[in-house]
N, C-alpha and C positions, 0 to 999 in steps of 0.2 A: 828772378825778381830781385831788385835792388833792396838792400837793407835800409836805404834812405828814401824809399818810395813814400810819397805823401800819405799820411794817415796810418802807416804801417811801421812798426818798430821791430827790428831784428833782436831777439832775445839771446841768441847764441849762433855764431857762425861756425858750424861743424862740417861744412863742405860736403854735406850729404849728397849721395847720388840719387836716392829715392827716399826722402824722409817722409814717414807716414805715421799714422796711429797716435796722434797726440792725446795724452791722458793726463788730466789734472788730478794730482794727489791732494785731496782736501785736508787730510790729517797732517801731512808734513809740509804743505805749501810748495810742492815741487811739480814741475812739468816734465813728463816722460815722453819719449818718442823713439822710434827705431829708424834706422836706415836699412831698408830691406836688401839692397844690393851690396853694401860694403862687406859684410854686415856689421851693424853696430847698434848698441842700446845706449841712449843718452838720458841723463837726468839733470835738470837745472833747478837748483834751489832758488826760489824766487826772491826771498828777502836778501840773501847775500850775493846772488848772481853766480854762485859757484857751479861749475859744470863738471860732471863726471861722465865718463864714457867707458863702455866695456865692449869687447869683441867676443860675441858668442861663437861656439864651434860650428854653427851653420846659420843659414839665412833665417831670420825670424819674420814671419808674415803678419803676426798679430800677437798681442799680449794683454794681460790684465794684472792689476795689482792684487796681491794676496792680503788677507786680513792681518797676518802677523808681519812677516818680512818677505821680501823677494817677489818674484813675478811668476805667473803661469804663462808660458809661451806656446805659440803654435808654429810649427814648421812642416816641411814636407814629410818628416818622419813621424809627426803626431804632436801630442801635447806633452809638456815637460815643465817641471819646476826649475826656476833659475834663481839662484841665490848669489 
């Protein structure tokens, strides 16, 4: 999909192979998502537009935000905390 498609705005061009699991962080005003196949975890700060990306040690299939900091992630090996 083109970032210039009518009615759609690209917030970050991370060249994901399979970008999935968008999660909105209401407390920090951030959009999180993963690239399942690279693998990668991305966070975009909405007010500033700043993008941060991390390379986890294995493919992440799903994740959730933790109450304090970090994520809980699901992979083939099970669940883990990711800080």
